[in-house]
N, C-alpha and C positions, 0 to 999 in steps of 0.2 A: 506598452499596458495601460500606462497613466493616461495614455490619447483618447484611449478607446472608454475607456471611463468616468472622462469628462465630454466628450459628445454622447454616451449615454446618460447620462447623471442631466442633461439637456428637455429629453425625453421626458412625459410624465410614467407614461407605460414601464418602461424599465428603471426611472428612479423609484418609482413604488416596490417596487422586484428587490434592486438594492437595498433600500431602506430597512426591509420584510426582512432578509437575508441578516445585516447587521446585528438587527433586534434582535433576533431569534440567537446569532452566536455572541449576545453577551449577553442573555440567558445562562446558553451553554459556559462559559466561564464565569456569571458569577457563581453556578456550583461548586464551582473547583474549590470554591473557597469552605463549601460545606463540610466538616471532616463528622468519617464514620466514628460513631462514639466505640469507647476502650483498646485503643489502639496507640501503643507508641511508636510516636512518631520516627525519635529517634533512628530506633531500629530497624525503621522500614529507610528510611535515607540510606543508611549503612549499607542494608542490601540493594535500595537501587545503585548506588557507585560504585559496587564488587560485582556486582552483575548481571549481565551479557541482556539476557532474557527484563528482566524487572527495566532496566535499563532505558531498554528496547518499546516496552510501553508505559516506562513513564514519559518518553516522549510523542508517543502517540496521542496519548490523555492530556496531554500540554501539562507535564509538572501534575497534574490530579495526581498519580500513583505513588509520588515522592512523599506527599502527604495526604493519603488517602482520604481520600474524600469521598461523597456520596457516588462521583461518576471516577472513579479512580479507575473500571475496569473502560472505559472507554466507549467506543464504537466496534472493540474490537469483537466480542462474540457476532454481530450482527457482519461484520467484514469477514472473517470466516465461516460462518454462517451460507453468505452470498457465494463463497470460491466455494466450497462443497454445496450448493445447490447446482451451480456452473458444469462442476466435474458430473454430475449426476447427470444433467440434461443431455450431454454429452453423450454417456454411459446405459442411460437407461432411455430407451424407444417413445415410452409413453410421454416421457417427461419431456423428448426431444421436439415427439409431434402436440404435445400441448402448448411448447414455446411457438410455436409455428402456428397460433391457431387466434393471431392479432393478440387484439387489446386485451380482451377473453383469461386469454390461455396467459397473456404475461402478469395481470393481476393474481391469477390463480398460483404461480411460480412464487409471483414479491408476496405473497398469503405463508408459504411454506417457508418463503425465507423468514419472514419473524418469525414463525415458530420453533424452525432452527436457529437463531440468536439468542431465545428464552434459555432454548434447550441450550445451547454453547454455553451461557452465562451461568447459567445453574452451574454446570460442570466448573467451570471457569473457576468463581464465585468461590465452588465445594473447596479444590485444589490450592487455590491462591489461602485459605483462609485455615485451611490442615498446616499447609507450609508456616503462616505465620504464627498459631497456636504451638507445634511444632521447637521455632525457632526464637520465642521468648518475646514476640514484637505483641502478643496482647496481652491488657492488662490483665485479665481474670483466664482459667480454661474451662470457666464456667460453658455447659454448652449452651443456655439459653444465649451470652452473651457469642457466641459461636453461630447461632441461627441467624440471628439480628443479624451480624453481621455480610452474610448470603444474602439478606434476604434485603438489605439498603442496598448492598452493591446490583444485586442483580436490579431489582427497582429501578436505581438508576441509569446503569447500563439500555434500561427498555427504554427512558423518557429519555433519555440518548440519540437513540434508534426513532422514539417519536417525532424530533424537534431534525434532526437528517433529511427525511422524509417531509415533511411540511416545508425547508428550506427548497426538497428538488420539490417543492411541485408547484412553491407561491414565492419563493426567493431565484436567485441565479446560483448557476451551476448545480452538480451534484453533492446532497446537502452533506453524505458523509464523507466525502473528501476533503470539505471543504472545513466541518469541523478539525479533522485534522488535521490540514493546511492553517486554521488559526490557531490551533494548541501546539504547536510548533515553531511560527513566529513568537508567539507569545512566552515562548522558555527563550530568546535571542536576547534581549537586558538582564536574564538570569544570566545567561553565558557571558558575557560582557562584563555582568560584577565576579566570574569568578576569577575570567581572565584578569583582572583586574585588580587580583584579592591576591595571585600568584606573583603580578608585576611586581606588586605592592612589597613584597614578601619576600623579595630575592629570589621565587623558587624557578621562574623565570626571566630574563631579561628583553631589552626592547625589539632583540635582532630574531630570538626567539617569535614572539608576537607577531613581528612586522614578516613574518615569512610564514605563519598560520594562517598569516590574514593571502597572503600572497596564494596561499596552495586553496586556501575555501572557492577565492575567487578562482583558481582554474580548473576547479570542483565540476562550480557552476556552469563552465563554458563546456568544459566536459559533458556532463548532463542533457546540455543546453543541445549541443551541438549531434549526441546519439539522439535521443530524442527527434530531434526535426530528419534525422537520416534514413532512410527508405529505400530498399533495393526495388526500383518498376519493372517490372514483367511485362514485355511489348504481349497484346491480345491484339488479331485483329477479325473482323468478320467478312465470313464472304456473303457475296448476296446474291441476293436469294428473288425473282418475280414471280408477283402473285397479280392475276392479272393484267391489269394495264401499268398499276405503280410494282417499285421497284427498295426492297429493302437490304438492309445489313453495308455492307461497305466501308463499316468506318474503324477504328484506330483506335486502342485504348490501354491502361495497363491496367495491372493489378500488385499494389504498392505491397512493398513486403517490410514492416520495418524492423529496425536493427534489435530494440529493445522494445520487443513488441509485448513482453513477461512483466514487465516494470516491476517494481515492489516486490511481487506477489514470490516470485522466484523464493528471494531470501527473507522474508512470514516463513516459506515453507523451510527453509535451512534452519534458521532462528528454532525455531519449536522444534524438527530433533535432533539439533545437536543439544539441547535445551532439556527436552524426555527421558533421558536418564537422568539427570542431574538432580530434576524435582525429584525422580522417581525413588531414586535409592536416598534423598535426603529426607522424604512423604514416610518411608516406610525402613530403611536401616539406621545401627545404633553411629554417632559419630566414629566411634574406633573400627564401624566395620571395613575392610580392604577393599569393596567396591565402593562403597562411596569414597574414601580417600584419593583412588584414580579419579575422577569426571570432580572433586571440590581439590584437589592438590596434585593430584594424580598429574600425568603423561596426555594423560584425556580432559584437562583443564583449560579454562582460556588465555593463563600466565602462561603457557608452553606453546614450543616454536609451532607444534603440528597442529595443535588446532584450527589455527587460521587457516594451515592446508584443506585439511579436512572439510573445514566451514566454503572455503573457497569453490572446490571441485563439487560440493552438492550443490549450492550456486548455478553452473553450470548445466547441473544435470536438469533439475526442476524448469530452465530457463529452457530448455530446451524441450522436456518434454512438455509442458504447462503449453508452448507454442505450438508445434503436431499437434498436439489434443484439441485443440481448437481454432486451428488456421486448418484439416482436413485433406489436405494435395486429393485425396482420391475425391472429393465431394465434390472440392474447386473444380477437377478436370473432366469429370461426370456433366459438370454443370455448361461448361464449355462448349465441351461434344452436343447436347444438348441442344442449344442457342445457337449451333454454329459459329464458332470464336472455335479459333487457336493459335500456339505459339508460333509464331514465323520460323522454318525452317522446322519443326515437329509435327507428328503423326496425330491426333488429336485420340484419347483414353489414355494405351498405358504409359507410353513414349514420355504423355505432357506430365502424366503422375507421378513417374519418377525423375523427370526434372526439376518440377515442382517441391519434389522433398528434399533431392539437395542441394537445393537453394536454401530452404526454407533450415534445413542442417545448416550452413555454412554462415547463414545469414543467423541465425539461435547461439555459436556458440562464441562466434565473435560479440554480441549484444550480454551472454553468457558472466565469458569474461569480464565486460565493461563491469559487469552488475558486481561477480566478483570484487574487482579492484576496489570497489564503491564498499562494498559491505564489509569488507575485513581496515578496514581504515580505521573505526576506531578502537578495533583491535592494537590495530600496528602505535597507535598514538598512546593508546595505554600501557604498549609493553617497551617502546622505544622511544618514546618522548615523556615529560612532566607535565601533558595538558591529560593527563589522563581518563580523567573525574568530569571530563565536560559532557559527554552525554550529549554531544551532534555530531554525528557524521556524517558521511554523505550516504545513508538510505534517507533521513532525515531531506539534505537537498533533492534527492532522487524524489521523493515526493514534493516537495516543496514546488519546483523547478513546473512538474508534470500538473499539478492542478494550477498553474498560476498559468500557464498556456494553452488546458484546456477554457480555464473560465474567462479568457482572451477570444478562445478561438466562436466561446457560445455568445458573447455580449457582440463578437464581429457581425455573426452570422444574425442575431436579431436586430444591428441597425442595418446590416443590407436589403431585410423585410422591410422595411416600415421607410427606407430611403428608396425604395424600388420603385424605377417612373416605368417602365416600362420599354418597350424599344422605336414607338412610333416618335416619343422629342429626340 
């Protein structure tokens, strides 16, 4: 990847895009240090260290949630809106038709996504502010301060969304992904300081630190392998003669990625697991037995049953998301219309059933891998002394995925600019 960046820097157009990207990311990082007024950051940091959802939000926002800056929600509302709009595009025929109407249709869907991001931002800001108010994280219980916090973090989230779109338009890569990527990388020095503090204080020894680093390298290698892994289904196109010309007779393949759902399934699973806890903390007293079940009972993140349920949900959401986005029946229909077929299978229903079986098997493998990656922070918290690092396999999954995508895009740009044709 570093060689690719070096080659890209030699081209003026790409160098300009890289500089714009770095400037906009620097603006985002500067906003991390602008605090929201009226917040007790010591209470927020304790919540981040003990709560899985807030810890995940802190990772995604690049440490902005821990200090509760104006970018505390980061790009999360926009991501939620993008996921929901993508699912609605598949479920609602009018939106699906709109997505097929070229650039104008995509622009309209992007507009809906922006509006949805503001709505999700308001809902998320209200629930977080109410949670902070009920748990003594505000310096005052004034409703004026409550409204001020909501307006501030929603405005910050909207500005981050705008930054992401500008990076996508004028920079290199997907802006939203790069913002998350930069935030996670910015957390690495702080994690190094935490490990150094644990080592200096005698909480861990040098052997445990070396084993942790070796484990981290193994996770990175595994994520790279799984991101590149795919099942290629061979497709043959029958020959057809039109006049004096012969068309078809070509061989190609349908690639099915092992981990096609990526981190989306993990986001769904985290939200599903943490939603009951947040609801009970918002509306029930601390002595209520239902609240205690999720805070310290058998459904809390400190109990062994929690990672098991969490892993099962990750596998399910991986399978569900892949199945509704890949659409075996649509792929089989398009193959049949274009004269293509999978060798050894009849076009139509047999091809659809075969594709469904393959996708199911691949997504189960990818889901199990994603589940292992997702439960690593929980296992670290329960079984080791590195529980408060807040940097698990999910962050590695995001970083590796974004880095590989950036590398592919820059290489594609380099190929376009160095193409010399077939005559030379």
